[in-house]
N, C-alpha and C positions, 0 to 999 in steps of 0.2 A: 282829333278826331278830324274826317274831313266830311263838308258837306258838302251834301247832292239834290240838284229838286233835279227834279223831272219838272214841265212845265208847256202850254201849250193848248188848244185848243183841244172839245170832246173828239177823243174814237179818235187819236195819235199813236196812242198805243202807252199813255206815262204808263198806267196799272200792271201792264204786261212788263214790258218794261224796269219796272221796280222790279217786281217780285224773278224779274233775267237779273239783271247789276246784286240779286241780295242771293242768288239759287249757286252764284259763279264769281263772285266776293263775299262775300257772307254780310255781318254789318248788321245791321235796325232797320224797320225799312217802315215806313209810318201812310199809313194808307192819311184821303181825300176824306173827312170828317163831315164833309154836308153828305158825300151818302147813306151812312149811320145814320143821321136826320134827319135824313126825308123815309129809308127806312125804318126809323125807329115812330115819327109822323105821320108817316104815312098818308104826304100831303102834297103839293108844291109851295113851293118855299113862294114869301112873304118879304117886303123890304126889311118889318119890323125883326124877321130874324137875322140879318146880316151880318147883325156886332152879336148873338150867340156860337154863331155859323164857325167867323174867323175867332173867336172870346178860343172861342174849345178844339178848333181849330192849332192853335197859339198850344196849348196847353197837353193839348199830345207832342207838337213837336220839342215844348219844355220839359217833359217830361224825359222823349228820347234823351235830349243832349245830355241832363242829369246824371245818361248813368251812363255816356263820356264813350259809342260803345270808339273808332276805330273808324268806319264808314256808315254817317247815318244817312239815309235815301228819304230823300222824300216830297213821296210823291203828284207834294202841290206844297204851295205857302198860298200868305198872305194876298200876293198877285191878280191872282187867279181866282177873289174873292172880292177885289179891288171893283174888275175886268167884272167878271160877273153883274157885281149888282147895278151897272154902269149901264151893263147890257140890255136886265128886265124888269131895273127903275128906274134909269136915268138921276141917278144918283148914288153917294158911297156916303157910307160914314169916311169925318174927317183925322179922325183919330190915323186908317188905315196903314196914309205911306208915312207917315213919320215911325210906328210900328216896325215893319214890314226892313226901313230902312236904317233900325236902329240894331238890323241886327247878321252877320258874315254870315255868308254865303258862298259857298269859294266856287262852286260852277252851275251852271243852270244849264240845263241842258232843253234847249228848248221844241218840242219836236213841230214841221209842219204838219199839215191836212191834204196837203199835194201826193200822190204814189201807195195811198191808202182806202181799203175802205170808213164807210160812213154804217157802227154797228150800232141800230136801233139793241136797246137795252131795257129799254121802262125808265128812265133814273135823262138819256140827253133828251137836246134841245136844238140841235137846230145839223139839221140833213144836209142843208145845203151847201154848196165847198165855199159859196161867196163870202159868206157868214164866215164859218172855222177860219174863211183866210183873214178876214176883215178883224176877228180873233189873233189871230195869230201875226200880226203885225201889229198890234197894239201893247204886244204884246211883246214882241220885236221893240218895238220902239220907247216905252217905257225903261224896257233892262240896259239899253245902250246910250241909253240918256242917264241915264243915275250910273253906268259907269258898271255894270254889274258885270263878273265872269261868264261866258257867251258859247255854248257854240251850236251852232245847226247841225237838229236834225236830220237829215230827210231820205226819200227812198219810200223802196216796200221792207217788209215785215224780219226778213236777213238779211237788209241791213244796214234799217237800223237796225239792228241786236249788235252785228261785225262791230258799224261804229259805234254807239254804245258803251258795248264794254272796252272800244281800243277807249277813248275816251275816258272814263276809267281807272283805268290804268294808268296811262299815267298823271293820272288825279292823283293818286294811289301814288307814286314813284315820283312829284312834289315836279313835272312837267308840268307849260301852261299847249293850254287849248290847239293855243297852234303850231305847236313842239310835235313836230316828227319824230315819230320810233328814237327813228339813233339820235335825236338829241341830245 
């Protein structure tokens, strides 16, 4: 089983690309629990919700892992929970980072906020490009610091789709993220 994570700031194409990857390669796509939580609760989150949201995100991921699909596509993982907790509440439950580091992920596709428009959807809260760039850089810094397999995704929507599909093909072919097609 290959485990792929789409990560980065809001409105950068994670959910759309997750669906595109699944349509092209198959596999199982795990959504972003916080969206379900907000829809269900009909309110904004508060700090006390972070542990609940993170625990449920892990439960969704673990259920998919148990099914052992050849490709597991995660629309997000605990890194987003950690960073959003810090952005919104200036704090983060201590257990999130060790829980994240205890798991194996084969590739993180980190989506840049540049090159695509921010699209309001009733749940997003960072319309300012500079705020999304900070979130992107915080994500990049954490992934690099913890030596997580990473590929940055940039460009317009069609460019992102082409780059992502090529990256997933390399992953499935067991080639490194930075390996050209002919490797």
